[in-house]
ROBA-862977 format. One record per residue (C-alpha): residue number from 1; y, x negated, z. Coordinates in nm, 3 decimals, always signed. Layout:
<atoms>
 pos      yy      xx      zz
 NUM       Y       X       Z
...
</atoms>
This chain:
<atoms>
 pos      yy      xx      zz
   1  -0.175  -2.468  -0.439
   2  -0.205  -2.311  -0.098
   3  -0.445  -2.587  +0.007
   4  -0.152  -2.830  +0.002
   5  -0.055  -2.689  +0.341
   6  -0.361  -2.846  +0.501
   7  -0.263  -3.203  +0.416
   8  -0.249  -3.414  +0.725
   9  -0.510  -3.214  +0.915
  10  -0.890  -3.207  +0.881
  11  -1.050  -2.943  +0.664
  12  -1.330  -2.740  +0.817
  13  -1.655  -2.674  +0.631
  14  -1.560  -2.317  +0.556
  15  -1.239  -2.426  +0.387
  16  -1.418  -2.685  +0.176
  17  -1.677  -2.432  +0.057
  18  -1.418  -2.172  -0.045
  19  -1.344  -2.323  -0.383
  20  -1.081  -2.194  -0.624
  21  -1.281  -1.960  -0.848
  22  -1.168  -1.601  -0.909
  23  -1.519  -1.486  -0.817
  24  -1.488  -1.643  -0.473
  25  -1.148  -1.478  -0.427
  26  -1.293  -1.144  -0.538
  27  -1.584  -1.159  -0.293
  28  -1.361  -1.250  +0.000
  29  -1.121  -0.966  -0.073
  30  -1.407  -0.725  -0.144
  31  -1.532  -0.773  +0.210
  32  -1.179  -0.711  +0.339
  33  -1.151  -0.404  +0.116
  34  -1.468  -0.264  +0.270
  35  -1.371  -0.328  +0.631
  36  -0.989  -0.324  +0.663
  37  -0.900  +0.005  +0.826
  38  -0.568  +0.083  +0.990
  39  -0.290  +0.075  +0.731
  40  -0.062  -0.198  +0.594
  41  +0.037  -0.360  +0.924
  42  -0.330  -0.390  +1.023
  43  -0.410  -0.529  +0.677
  44  -0.154  -0.805  +0.724
  45  -0.321  -0.890  +1.052
  46  -0.662  -0.908  +0.884
  47  -0.516  -1.134  +0.613
  48  -0.362  -1.366  +0.871
  49  -0.691  -1.400  +1.059
  50  -0.884  -1.460  +0.738
  51  -0.654  -1.689  +0.541
  52  -0.436  -1.860  +0.802
  53  -0.663  -1.890  +1.105
  54  -1.013  -1.915  +0.959
  55  -0.987  -2.034  +0.598
  56  -0.652  -2.213  +0.634
  57  -0.539  -2.140  +0.280
  58  -0.179  -2.160  +0.410
  59  +0.012  -2.217  +0.731
  60  +0.179  -1.975  +0.971
  61  +0.533  -2.028  +0.839
  62  +0.429  -1.999  +0.477
  63  +0.242  -1.677  +0.553
  64  +0.542  -1.536  +0.741
  65  +0.767  -1.620  +0.446
  66  +0.524  -1.453  +0.208
  67  +0.512  -1.137  +0.419
  68  +0.893  -1.133  +0.434
  69  +0.913  -1.153  +0.054
  70  +0.667  -0.868  +0.006
  71  +0.854  -0.655  +0.260
  72  +1.164  -0.710  +0.051
  73  +1.001  -0.608  -0.278
  74  +0.927  -0.246  -0.363
  75  +0.559  -0.160  -0.351
  76  +0.274  -0.187  -0.097
  77  +0.347  -0.499  +0.107
  78  -0.010  -0.572  +0.216
  79  -0.147  -0.544  -0.138
  80  +0.133  -0.766  -0.267
  81  +0.052  -1.029  -0.006
  82  -0.311  -1.016  -0.122
  83  -0.206  -1.053  -0.485
  84  +0.010  -1.355  -0.397
  85  -0.273  -1.514  -0.199
  86  -0.509  -1.473  -0.493
  87  -0.245  -1.606  -0.731
  88  -0.195  -1.917  -0.523
  89  -0.567  -1.976  -0.487
  90  -0.695  -1.918  -0.842
  91  -0.400  -1.840  -1.069
  92  -0.351  -1.513  -1.255
  93  -0.725  -1.439  -1.257
  94  -0.726  -1.494  -0.882
  95  -0.442  -1.244  -0.839
  96  -0.639  -0.982  -1.033
  97  -0.955  -1.066  -0.839
  98  -0.781  -1.030  -0.503
  99  -0.634  -0.693  -0.600
 100  -0.962  -0.564  -0.743
 101  -1.169  -0.670  -0.444
 102  -0.929  -0.520  -0.192
 103  -0.852  -0.199  -0.382
 104  -1.167  -0.088  -0.563
 105  -1.370  +0.027  -0.258
 106  -1.106  +0.278  -0.151
 107  -1.023  +0.373  -0.511
 108  -1.386  +0.450  -0.592
 109  -1.419  +0.656  -0.274
 110  -1.106  +0.856  -0.356
 111  -1.214  +0.921  -0.715
 112  -1.555  +1.039  -0.593
 113  -1.382  +1.271  -0.348
 114  -1.167  +1.411  -0.630
 115  -1.470  +1.464  -0.856
 116  -1.663  +1.629  -0.574
 117  -1.369  +1.853  -0.493
 118  -1.342  +1.960  -0.857
 119  -1.714  +2.025  -0.904
 120  -1.807  +2.163  -0.565
 121  -1.474  +2.288  -0.438
 122  -1.596  +2.647  -0.412
 123  -1.878  +2.533  -0.185
 124  -1.653  +2.319  +0.033
 125  -1.553  +2.506  +0.351
 126  -1.182  +2.594  +0.336
 127  -1.153  +2.510  +0.704
 128  -1.268  +2.156  +0.637
 129  -0.988  +2.105  +0.386
 130  -0.750  +2.245  +0.643
 131  -0.887  +1.996  +0.895
 132  -0.813  +1.715  +0.652
 133  -0.458  +1.841  +0.619
 134  -0.418  +1.839  +0.997
 135  -0.552  +1.488  +1.035
 136  -0.313  +1.376  +0.760
 137  -0.032  +1.515  +0.968
 138  -0.155  +1.329  +1.274
 139  -0.188  +1.000  +1.087
 140  +0.165  +1.042  +0.955
 141  +0.276  +1.055  +1.319
 142  +0.100  +0.723  +1.373
 143  +0.205  +0.563  +1.044
 144  +0.153  +0.189  +1.080
 145  +0.490  +0.028  +1.034
 146  +0.704  +0.338  +1.079
 147  +0.913  +0.489  +1.214
 148  +0.902  +0.272  +1.525
 149  +0.797  -0.049  +1.349
 150  +1.038  +0.006  +1.060
 151  +1.307  +0.074  +1.319
 152  +1.230  -0.258  +1.483
 153  +1.255  -0.435  +1.146
 154  +1.590  -0.272  +1.075
 155  +1.726  -0.352  +1.422
 156  +1.608  -0.711  +1.398
 157  +1.762  -0.748  +1.053
 158  +2.097  -0.611  +1.169
 159  +2.092  -0.834  +1.475
 160  +2.021  -1.136  +1.259
 161  +2.297  -1.040  +1.018
 162  +2.551  -1.006  +1.299
 163  +2.447  -1.289  +1.525
 164  +2.283  -1.559  +1.318
 165  +2.459  -1.567  +0.983
 166  +2.604  -1.911  +1.055
 167  +2.296  -2.052  +1.220
 168  +2.088  -2.311  +1.043
 169  +1.786  -2.163  +0.865
 170  +1.464  -2.254  +1.046
 171  +1.239  -2.505  +0.879
 172  +0.972  -2.340  +0.672
 173  +0.670  -2.432  +0.466
 174  +0.721  -2.403  +0.089
 175  +0.460  -2.202  -0.095
 176  +0.371  -2.371  -0.425
 177  +0.267  -2.108  -0.677
 178  +0.132  -2.173  -1.030
 179  +0.410  -1.967  -1.189
 180  +0.708  -2.117  -1.369
 181  +1.053  -1.963  -1.381
 182  +1.013  -1.875  -1.748
 183  +0.696  -1.675  -1.675
 184  +0.869  -1.518  -1.376
 185  +1.164  -1.404  -1.587
 186  +0.926  -1.262  -1.847
 187  +0.746  -1.070  -1.571
 188  +1.070  -0.928  -1.431
 189  +1.186  -0.834  -1.782
 190  +0.858  -0.651  -1.848
 191  +0.895  -0.471  -1.514
 192  +1.242  -0.347  -1.610
 193  +1.138  -0.252  -1.963
 194  +0.846  -0.045  -1.838
 195  +1.058  +0.122  -1.570
 196  +1.324  +0.227  -1.820
 197  +1.107  +0.269  -2.130
 198  +0.806  +0.457  -1.995
 199  +0.998  +0.785  -1.931
 200  +1.145  +0.772  -2.282
 201  +0.808  +0.696  -2.442
 202  +0.642  +0.979  -2.249
 203  +0.903  +1.228  -2.367
 204  +0.905  +1.115  -2.731
 205  +0.526  +1.100  -2.766
 206  +0.461  +1.413  -2.556
 207  +0.151  +1.233  -2.429
 208  -0.019  +1.339  -2.101
 209  -0.148  +0.984  -2.055
 210  +0.197  +0.828  -2.097
 211  +0.338  +1.091  -1.864
 212  +0.076  +0.996  -1.605
 213  +0.158  +0.627  -1.643
 214  +0.531  +0.697  -1.615
 215  +0.497  +0.902  -1.294
 216  +0.282  +0.652  -1.109
 217  +0.453  +0.338  -1.241
 218  +0.790  +0.478  -1.131
 219  +0.653  +0.561  -0.787
 220  +0.512  +0.211  -0.746
 221  +0.848  +0.067  -0.852
 222  +1.062  +0.262  -0.607
 223  +0.859  +0.260  -0.285
 224  +0.967  +0.029  -0.003
 225  +0.771  -0.009  +0.319
 226  +0.412  +0.074  +0.230
 227  +0.190  +0.348  +0.099
 228  +0.297  +0.620  +0.342
 229  +0.652  +0.608  +0.210
 230  +0.519  +0.701  -0.134
 231  +0.419  +1.045  -0.008
 232  +0.747  +1.231  -0.082
 233  +0.782  +1.054  -0.418
 234  +0.427  +1.141  -0.520
 235  +0.479  +1.499  -0.407
 236  +0.789  +1.524  -0.625
 237  +0.592  +1.388  -0.922
 238  +0.274  +1.593  -0.896
 239  +0.323  +1.893  -0.664
 240  +0.675  +2.008  -0.752
 241  +0.600  +2.030  -1.129
 242  +0.274  +2.217  -1.056
 243  +0.039  +1.942  -1.174
 244  -0.158  +1.973  -0.849
 245  -0.137  +2.227  -0.566
 246  -0.004  +2.127  -0.226
 247  -0.327  +2.205  -0.038
 248  -0.527  +1.965  -0.254
 249  -0.252  +1.703  -0.231
 250  -0.246  +1.703  +0.148
 251  -0.625  +1.721  +0.174
 252  -0.653  +1.413  -0.047
 253  -0.398  +1.233  +0.166
 254  -0.607  +1.317  +0.471
 255  -0.919  +1.181  +0.303
 256  -0.731  +0.861  +0.219
 257  -0.704  +0.791  +0.592
 258  -1.083  +0.772  +0.619
 259  -1.130  +0.483  +0.376
 260  -1.040  +0.115  +0.423
 261  -0.804  -0.071  +0.195
 262  -0.458  +0.020  +0.064
 263  -0.325  +0.375  +0.089
 264  -0.201  +0.343  -0.270
 265  -0.562  +0.420  -0.371
 266  -0.452  +0.780  -0.308
 267  -0.317  +0.753  -0.664
 268  -0.675  +0.732  -0.793
 269  -0.751  +1.066  -0.629
 270  -0.439  +1.228  -0.774
 271  -0.501  +1.094  -1.125
 272  -0.863  +1.211  -1.120
 273  -0.765  +1.560  -1.000
 274  -0.479  +1.594  -1.248
 275  -0.685  +1.490  -1.550
 276  -1.029  +1.600  -1.438
 277  -1.168  +1.257  -1.523
 278  -1.252  +0.923  -1.368
 279  -1.049  +0.755  -1.641
 280  -0.739  +0.942  -1.528
 281  -0.791  +0.816  -1.177
 282  -0.817  +0.455  -1.294
 283  -0.508  +0.490  -1.516
 284  -0.303  +0.625  -1.223
 285  -0.433  +0.348  -0.998
 286  -0.343  +0.075  -1.249
 287  +0.001  +0.227  -1.312
 288  +0.102  +0.248  -0.945
 289  -0.005  -0.112  -0.878
 290  +0.136  -0.264  -1.199
 291  +0.489  -0.306  -1.052
 292  +0.341  -0.500  -0.759
 293  +0.184  -0.756  -0.993
 294  +0.497  -0.795  -1.202
 295  +0.732  -0.820  -0.904
 296  +0.519  -1.068  -0.710
 297  +0.482  -1.294  -1.015
 298  +0.850  -1.255  -1.096
 299  +0.990  -1.307  -0.748
 300  +0.785  -1.591  -0.600
 301  +0.953  -1.876  -0.794
 302  +1.297  -1.745  -0.688
 303  +1.210  -1.662  -0.327
 304  +1.350  -1.990  -0.195
 305  +1.694  -1.887  -0.322
 306  +1.664  -1.522  -0.222
 307  +1.564  -1.592  +0.136
 308  +1.888  -1.785  +0.195
 309  +2.115  -1.520  +0.038
 310  +2.296  -1.325  +0.311
 311  +2.370  -1.040  +0.070
 312  +2.003  -1.001  -0.009
 313  +1.920  -0.992  +0.360
 314  +2.187  -0.726  +0.416
 315  +2.044  -0.524  +0.128
 316  +1.700  -0.550  +0.286
 317  +1.838  -0.397  +0.605
 318  +1.977  -0.103  +0.409
 319  +1.646  -0.056  +0.229
 320  +1.456  -0.045  +0.555
 321  +1.699  +0.214  +0.692
 322  +1.628  +0.429  +0.388
 323  +1.255  +0.387  +0.454
 324  +1.297  +0.555  +0.791
 325  +1.455  +0.859  +0.627
 326  +1.178  +0.878  +0.369
 327  +0.912  +0.864  +0.637
 328  +1.077  +1.143  +0.833
 329  +1.089  +1.352  +0.516
 330  +0.722  +1.280  +0.450
 331  +0.631  +1.375  +0.805
 332  +0.791  +1.717  +0.777
 333  +0.702  +1.806  +0.419
 334  +0.443  +1.828  +0.285
 335  +0.236  +1.696  +0.576
 336  +0.359  +1.899  +0.876
 337  +0.472  +2.207  +0.686
 338  +0.150  +2.218  +0.485
 339  -0.092  +2.156  +0.772
 340  +0.036  +2.303  +1.099
 341  +0.057  +2.680  +1.077
 342  -0.103  +2.818  +1.397
 343  -0.136  +2.721  +1.764
 344  -0.498  +2.622  +1.692
 345  -0.375  +2.380  +1.425
 346  -0.130  +2.227  +1.669
 347  -0.398  +2.190  +1.937
 348  -0.637  +2.025  +1.690
 349  -0.359  +1.790  +1.581
 350  -0.293  +1.691  +1.942
 351  -0.663  +1.619  +1.996
 352  -0.676  +1.404  +1.683
 353  -0.358  +1.227  +1.795
 354  -0.515  +1.149  +2.132
 355  -0.836  +1.028  +1.967
 356  -0.641  +0.780  +1.755
 357  -0.385  +0.666  +2.010
 358  -0.562  +0.673  +2.346
 359  -0.936  +0.670  +2.272
 360  -0.891  +0.419  +1.987
 361  -1.148  +0.594  +1.767
 362  -1.164  +0.465  +1.407
 363  -0.966  +0.674  +1.157
 364  -1.273  +0.758  +0.945
 365  -1.445  +0.910  +1.250
 366  -1.137  +1.112  +1.347
 367  -1.110  +1.241  +0.990
 368  -1.473  +1.350  +0.988
 369  -1.458  +1.520  +1.327
 370  -1.130  +1.695  +1.250
 371  -1.264  +1.816  +0.917
 372  -1.577  +1.953  +1.087
 373  -1.375  +2.129  +1.357
 374  -1.141  +2.269  +1.093
 375  -1.443  +2.409  +0.909
 376  -1.573  +2.569  +1.227
 377  -1.235  +2.721  +1.308
 378  -1.197  +2.841  +0.949
</atoms>
């Protein structure tokens, strides 16, 4: 267990009271899910403060290794780190508890926004929706982890590949996980079967629910670098086929910036809008996160081998380079092309940009103010 890392040093009272129950894990992550604004990079910082510094569930090196693994896997890195932390603390139930606590607050907020938009959309000022689109554009400019941070990761990876391939690997802390290799292989097999079989099942059954599962499961399986990178993939799945209009898509993305927790909760909004039901939102949410569970469970027992494989590290560099291109595509369309249409839009975007970057206002406040100004301008 993660507590093995504390051997040889005194445990503080907080650590001793934590326990190993899924309920304890859920409550800890629920508080983080209610307060963790700022995107995936900020989430990783919150996790480090909570679980390395304060609770001491694991050490610095073990946490760094865990983050490196989750950056390598497709899916939302911060959510995958949370799943792994819960898994190490309280087994499979702990993994589910960590995910639920961290994700449900933002998912519920996004589903409520989708329901409100469907029921009271005619009463919602069009300018306010336009304001949400603009703030989405601004946040895309300040995407945590990209393009600057992703560029740094790529450059560091290339430098390591060129300069340190023959150097001795630094000592690290192993991360004991209650998952055997047999269970890991079963998890990876299930991941592959769902990825290849879900599209076929959706076509053969002609089922809207299976089609929904297929779209969001595939998106969760192919995204590297965090929730923002999913934007062009989600647009291709739901906007291009006409399942949702672009204005609603970008407005929902803007609203997703106002809530704490993982950006992948945007899937709950899209599912609820597409199906007109809360159930549809929960199905989409479960489908987009399912690959994260399967990959974390499947990869952790083999991470010790993977992290020493130069070819895997080189592949990771290539993946991160592709992430930069995806983020640039997401910045231009649908965010910029769908939001910035007039000089007033551009001016409002600059003000929101300044509020986030220089005045350090919280994202939820910037979203609210920008929406209100957009309504007034509209």
